C-alpha positions as a Markdown table, in Angstrom:
| # | Residue | x | y | z |
|---|---|---|---|---|
| 1 | Met | 0.0 | 0.0 | 0.0 |
| 2 | Ile | 1.2 | 3.3 | -0.8 |
| 3 | Arg | 1.2 | 5.9 | 1.8 |
| 4 | Ile | 0.7 | 9.4 | 0.7 |
| 5 | Asn | 1.6 | 12.1 | 3.1 |
| 6 | Leu | -1.1 | 14.8 | 2.9 |
| 7 | Leu | 0.2 | 16.6 | 6.0 |
| 8 | Pro | 2.1 | 19.4 | 4.2 |
| 9 | His | -0.9 | 19.9 | 1.9 |
| 10 | Arg | -3.2 | 20.2 | 4.9 |
| 11 | Glu | -0.8 | 22.5 | 6.6 |
| 12 | Leu | -0.6 | 24.7 | 3.5 |
| 13 | Ala | -4.4 | 24.9 | 3.2 |
| 14 | Arg | -4.8 | 25.6 | 6.9 |
| 15 | Ala | -2.1 | 28.3 | 6.6 |
| 16 | Ala | -3.9 | 29.8 | 3.6 |
| 17 | Arg | -7.3 | 29.8 | 5.5 |
| 18 | Arg | -5.7 | 31.4 | 8.5 |
| 19 | Arg | -4.2 | 34.1 | 6.3 |
| 20 | Gln | -7.5 | 34.6 | 4.6 |
| 21 | Phe | -9.2 | 34.8 | 8.1 |
| 22 | Asn | -6.6 | 37.3 | 9.3 |
| 23 | Ile | -7.0 | 39.4 | 6.2 |
| 24 | Leu | -10.8 | 39.4 | 6.5 |
| 25 | Leu | -10.5 | 40.1 | 10.3 |
| 26 | Gly | -8.1 | 43.0 | 9.5 |
| 27 | Ile | -10.5 | 44.3 | 6.8 |
| 28 | Ala | -13.5 | 44.0 | 9.3 |
| 29 | Val | -11.6 | 45.7 | 12.1 |
| 30 | Ala | -10.5 | 48.5 | 9.6 |
| 31 | Ala | -14.0 | 48.8 | 8.4 |
| 32 | Gly | -15.3 | 49.0 | 12.0 |
| 33 | Val | -12.7 | 51.6 | 12.9 |
| 34 | Leu | -13.6 | 53.5 | 9.7 |
| 35 | Val | -17.3 | 53.4 | 10.6 |
| 36 | Val | -16.6 | 54.5 | 14.1 |
| 37 | Val | -14.4 | 57.4 | 13.0 |
| 38 | Leu | -16.9 | 58.5 | 10.3 |
| 39 | Gly | -19.8 | 58.2 | 12.8 |
| 40 | His | -17.8 | 60.2 | 15.3 |
| 41 | Ser | -16.8 | 62.9 | 12.8 |
| 42 | Leu | -20.4 | 63.1 | 11.5 |
| 43 | Ile | -21.8 | 63.5 | 15.1 |
| 44 | Ala | -19.1 | 66.0 | 15.9 |
| 45 | Ala | -19.9 | 68.0 | 12.7 |
| 46 | Arg | -23.6 | 68.0 | 13.6 |
| 47 | Gln | -22.9 | 68.9 | 17.2 |
| 48 | Ala | -20.7 | 71.8 | 16.0 |
| 49 | Gly | -23.4 | 72.9 | 13.6 |
| 50 | Gln | -26.0 | 72.8 | 16.4 |
| 51 | Glu | -23.7 | 74.7 | 18.8 |
| 52 | Ala | -23.2 | 77.4 | 16.1 |
| 53 | Arg | -27.0 | 77.6 | 15.6 |
| 54 | Asn | -27.5 | 77.8 | 19.4 |
| 55 | Ala | -24.8 | 80.6 | 19.6 |
| 56 | Phe | -26.6 | 82.4 | 16.8 |
| 57 | Leu | -30.0 | 82.0 | 18.6 |
| 58 | Glu | -28.5 | 83.2 | 21.9 |
| 59 | Gln | -27.0 | 86.2 | 20.2 |
| 60 | Glu | -30.4 | 87.0 | 18.5 |
| 61 | Ile | -32.2 | 86.5 | 21.8 |
| 62 | Ala | -29.8 | 88.9 | 23.5 |
| 63 | Gln | -30.5 | 91.5 | 20.8 |
| 64 | Leu | -34.3 | 91.0 | 21.2 |
| 65 | Asp | -33.9 | 91.3 | 25.0 |
| 66 | Gly | -32.2 | 94.6 | 24.5 |
| 67 | Gln | -34.9 | 95.7 | 22.1 |
| 68 | Ile | -37.6 | 94.6 | 24.7 |
| 69 | Gly | -35.8 | 96.6 | 27.4 |
| 70 | Glu | -35.8 | 99.7 | 25.1 |
| 71 | Ile | -39.5 | 99.1 | 24.4 |
| 72 | Lys | -40.2 | 98.9 | 28.1 |
| 73 | Lys | -38.3 | 102.1 | 28.7 |
| 74 | Ile | -40.2 | 103.8 | 25.9 |
| 75 | Lys | -43.5 | 102.5 | 27.3 |
| 76 | Glu | -42.6 | 103.9 | 30.7 |
| 77 | Gln | -41.6 | 107.2 | 29.2 |
| 78 | Thr | -44.9 | 107.2 | 27.3 |
| 79 | Gln | -46.9 | 106.5 | 30.4 |
| 80 | Ala | -45.0 | 109.2 | 32.3 |
| 81 | Leu | -45.7 | 111.7 | 29.5 |
| 82 | Leu | -49.4 | 110.7 | 29.4 |
| 83 | Ala | -49.6 | 111.2 | 33.1 |
| 84 | Arg | -48.0 | 114.6 | 32.9 |
| 85 | Lys | -50.3 | 115.4 | 30.0 |
| 86 | Gln | -53.3 | 114.4 | 32.1 |
| 87 | Val | -52.2 | 116.6 | 35.0 |
| 88 | Val | -51.7 | 119.5 | 32.6 |
| 89 | Glu | -55.1 | 119.0 | 31.1 |
| 90 | Thr | -56.7 | 118.7 | 34.6 |
| 91 | Leu | -55.0 | 121.9 | 35.7 |
| 92 | Gln | -56.0 | 123.6 | 32.5 |
| 93 | Ser | -59.7 | 122.6 | 32.9 |
| 94 | Asn | -59.7 | 123.4 | 36.6 |
| 95 | Arg | -57.8 | 126.7 | 36.6 |
| 96 | Thr | -61.0 | 128.8 | 37.0 |
| 97 | Glu | -62.4 | 126.7 | 39.8 |
| 98 | Val | -60.7 | 128.6 | 42.5 |
| 99 | Val | -62.1 | 131.8 | 41.2 |
| 100 | His | -65.6 | 130.3 | 41.1 |
| 101 | Leu | -65.1 | 128.8 | 44.6 |
| 102 | Phe | -64.3 | 132.2 | 46.2 |
| 103 | Asp | -66.9 | 134.0 | 44.2 |
| 104 | Gln | -69.6 | 131.5 | 45.2 |
| 105 | Met | -68.5 | 131.6 | 48.9 |
| 106 | Ile | -68.7 | 135.4 | 48.9 |
| 107 | Arg | -72.2 | 135.3 | 47.4 |
| 108 | Leu | -73.5 | 132.4 | 49.6 |
| 109 | Leu | -72.3 | 133.6 | 53.0 |
| 110 | Pro | -75.2 | 135.1 | 55.0 |
| 111 | Asp | -74.7 | 138.2 | 57.1 |
| 112 | Gly | -73.5 | 137.5 | 60.6 |
| 113 | Leu | -71.5 | 134.4 | 59.6 |
| 114 | Tyr | -67.7 | 134.6 | 59.5 |
| 115 | Leu | -65.3 | 132.0 | 58.2 |
| 116 | Lys | -62.0 | 131.4 | 60.1 |
| 117 | Ser | -60.7 | 128.7 | 57.7 |
| 118 | Leu | -61.5 | 127.1 | 54.4 |
| 119 | Lys | -59.6 | 123.9 | 53.6 |
| 120 | Gln | -59.9 | 121.8 | 50.4 |
| 121 | Ala | -58.8 | 118.1 | 50.1 |
| 122 | Gly | -59.7 | 116.8 | 46.6 |
| 123 | Asp | -63.4 | 117.7 | 46.0 |
| 124 | Thr | -64.2 | 118.1 | 49.7 |
| 125 | Ile | -64.1 | 121.5 | 51.3 |
| 126 | Thr | -64.1 | 122.0 | 55.0 |
| 127 | Leu | -65.5 | 125.3 | 56.3 |
| 128 | Ser | -65.1 | 126.5 | 59.9 |
| 129 | Gly | -66.1 | 129.8 | 61.4 |
| 130 | Tyr | -68.3 | 131.7 | 63.8 |
| 131 | Thr | -71.9 | 132.8 | 63.6 |
| 132 | Gln | -74.4 | 134.7 | 65.7 |
| 133 | Ser | -77.0 | 132.0 | 65.5 |
| 134 | Ser | -77.3 | 128.4 | 64.2 |
| 135 | Ala | -80.0 | 129.5 | 61.8 |
| 136 | Arg | -77.4 | 131.3 | 59.7 |
| 137 | Val | -75.5 | 128.0 | 59.4 |
| 138 | Ser | -78.7 | 126.4 | 58.1 |
| 139 | Thr | -79.0 | 129.2 | 55.6 |
| 140 | Leu | -75.5 | 128.7 | 54.5 |
| 141 | Met | -76.1 | 125.0 | 54.0 |
| 142 | Arg | -79.2 | 125.7 | 52.0 |
| 143 | Asn | -77.3 | 128.2 | 49.9 |
| 144 | Leu | -74.5 | 125.7 | 49.3 |
| 145 | Asp | -77.0 | 123.0 | 48.3 |
| 146 | Asp | -78.8 | 125.3 | 45.8 |
| 147 | Ser | -75.5 | 126.4 | 44.2 |
| 148 | Pro | -74.4 | 124.6 | 41.0 |
| 149 | Trp | -70.8 | 124.6 | 42.3 |
| 150 | Phe | -71.4 | 122.7 | 45.5 |
| 151 | Glu | -73.3 | 119.6 | 46.7 |
| 152 | Gln | -73.9 | 117.5 | 49.8 |
| 153 | Pro | -73.3 | 120.0 | 52.6 |
| 154 | Ala | -72.9 | 118.3 | 55.9 |
| 155 | Leu | -72.7 | 119.9 | 59.4 |
| 156 | Ile | -69.9 | 118.3 | 61.4 |
| 157 | Glu | -70.1 | 120.3 | 64.6 |
| 158 | Ile | -71.7 | 123.4 | 66.1 |
| 159 | Lys | -70.9 | 124.6 | 69.6 |
| 160 | Ala | -71.4 | 127.7 | 71.7 |
| 161 | Val | -68.2 | 129.7 | 72.4 |
| 162 | Thr | -67.2 | 133.1 | 73.7 |
| 163 | Val | -65.2 | 135.3 | 71.2 |
| 164 | Asn | -64.0 | 138.7 | 72.4 |
| 165 | Asn | -66.4 | 138.6 | 75.3 |
| 166 | Leu | -69.3 | 138.0 | 72.9 |
| 167 | Arg | -71.4 | 134.8 | 72.8 |
| 168 | Ala | -71.2 | 133.0 | 69.4 |
| 169 | Asn | -71.5 | 129.6 | 67.8 |
| 170 | Glu | -68.5 | 127.9 | 66.3 |
| 171 | Phe | -69.3 | 125.6 | 63.4 |
| 172 | Val | -67.5 | 123.1 | 61.1 |
| 173 | Leu | -69.1 | 121.8 | 58.0 |
| 174 | Thr | -68.1 | 120.0 | 54.8 |
| 175 | Val | -69.3 | 120.4 | 51.3 |
| 176 | Arg | -68.3 | 118.7 | 48.0 |
| 177 | Gln | -67.3 | 120.9 | 45.1 |
| 178 | Thr | -68.7 | 119.8 | 41.8 |
| 179 | Arg | -66.8 | 119.9 | 38.5 |
| 180 | Gln | -68.5 | 121.9 | 35.8 |
| 181 | Thr | -68.4 | 120.8 | 32.1 |
| 182 | Pro | -67.8 | 123.4 | 29.4 |
| 183 | Glu | -71.6 | 123.7 | 28.9 |
| 184 | Gly | -72.0 | 124.7 | 32.5 |
| 185 | Glu | -73.6 | 121.3 | 33.6 |
| 186 | Lys | -72.4 | 119.4 | 36.6 |
| 187 | Ala | -70.0 | 116.5 | 35.9 |
| 188 | Gly | -70.3 | 113.2 | 37.7 |
| 189 | Gly | -74.1 | 112.9 | 37.7 |
| 190 | Gly | -75.0 | 115.4 | 40.6 |
| 191 | Lys | -78.0 | 117.7 | 40.7 |
| 192 | Ala | -78.9 | 119.5 | 37.5 |
């Protein structure tokens, strides 16, 4: 029987397969490394692009915040100017009220009644003074109620006092001043 030694042939085939496996393994590792490097560079590029967009948005937001701040300042200035304008218009429309107030007071005070003070807080006027009799205070209150410039007179206090060795009545009363429209009517829905 002839013996054939196939051992070197098997060794050569095994070595060829091992080389082929190592080459394929090297190609697979290289391909894997290449995919990882490409994936990483793609992700890094997208991240850099997103960071650039974020930086641009933050810059635009900062500009808009600055513009919003300027708009708020302009609105505050506008409100301040409107408030000043309203004060000027109110003063302009009410500038003759003091004249009418004193004119009406002179016309409405009955004889024998003397004012010692006249104070105004807003629309409320507080009158205090002396009179010879309490009937004159009633007359003053009726006169104030009939006047188109005043409404709602209210007696706060009346008491007997001695002034310069004479017996008199000291009184305190309040009355509301009404605002007149340009046509001469009362503003605020008071008496016509």
